[in-house]
C-alpha positions in Angstrom: 8.6 71.9 39.6 11.4 70.8 41.9 14.0 71.2 39.2 12.7 74.7 38.5 13.2 75.7 42.1 16.8 74.3 42.1 17.6 76.1 38.9 16.1 79.3 40.3 18.3 79.0 43.5 21.4 78.3 41.4 20.7 81.3 39.2 20.0 83.5 42.1 23.2 82.5 43.9 25.3 83.1 40.8 23.6 86.5 40.5 24.5 87.3 44.1 28.1 86.2 43.4 28.3 88.5 40.4 26.7 91.6 41.9 27.5 91.5 45.7 30.5 93.0 47.3 33.0 90.5 48.5 32.2 90.9 52.2 28.5 90.2 51.5 29.0 87.1 49.3 29.4 84.6 52.2 26.3 85.8 54.0 24.2 85.8 50.9 25.3 82.2 50.0 24.6 81.1 53.5 21.1 82.6 53.3 20.4 81.0 49.9 21.6 77.6 51.0 19.3 77.9 54.0 16.4 78.6 51.7 17.5 75.7 49.4 17.7 73.4 52.4 14.1 74.2 53.5 12.8 73.5 50.0 14.8 70.3 49.7 13.5 69.2 53.1 10.1 68.9 51.4 11.5 67.1 48.3 11.5 63.4 48.3 13.6 62.7 45.3 17.1 61.8 46.3 18.8 62.9 43.0 17.5 66.5 43.5 18.9 66.5 47.0 22.2 65.1 45.8 22.4 67.7 43.1 21.8 70.5 45.5 24.4 69.2 47.9 26.9 69.2 45.0 26.0 72.8 44.1 26.3 73.9 47.7 29.6 72.2 48.0 30.9 74.0 44.8 29.6 77.4 46.1 31.1 77.0 49.5 34.5 75.9 48.0 34.7 78.8 45.6 
C-alpha cells in the first residue's frame, strides 16, 4: 500500500511537470512534496522514506 502511494505521487508529479506551465511547476512540486511528506510521516519503513527523499531531490534539482 505504501509503495502504491509513492508511485501515485511520482506519477502525479511527472504529470504535473508535463502539463503545467513553467511558472506553475515549482508550486505544484512543492505542494506534491508536502503531501508526500505527510504520507511518509505515517510510514515506518525507512526504505520508503529514503526512496521518497531521493525522488524529491531529483524533482527539486531538475
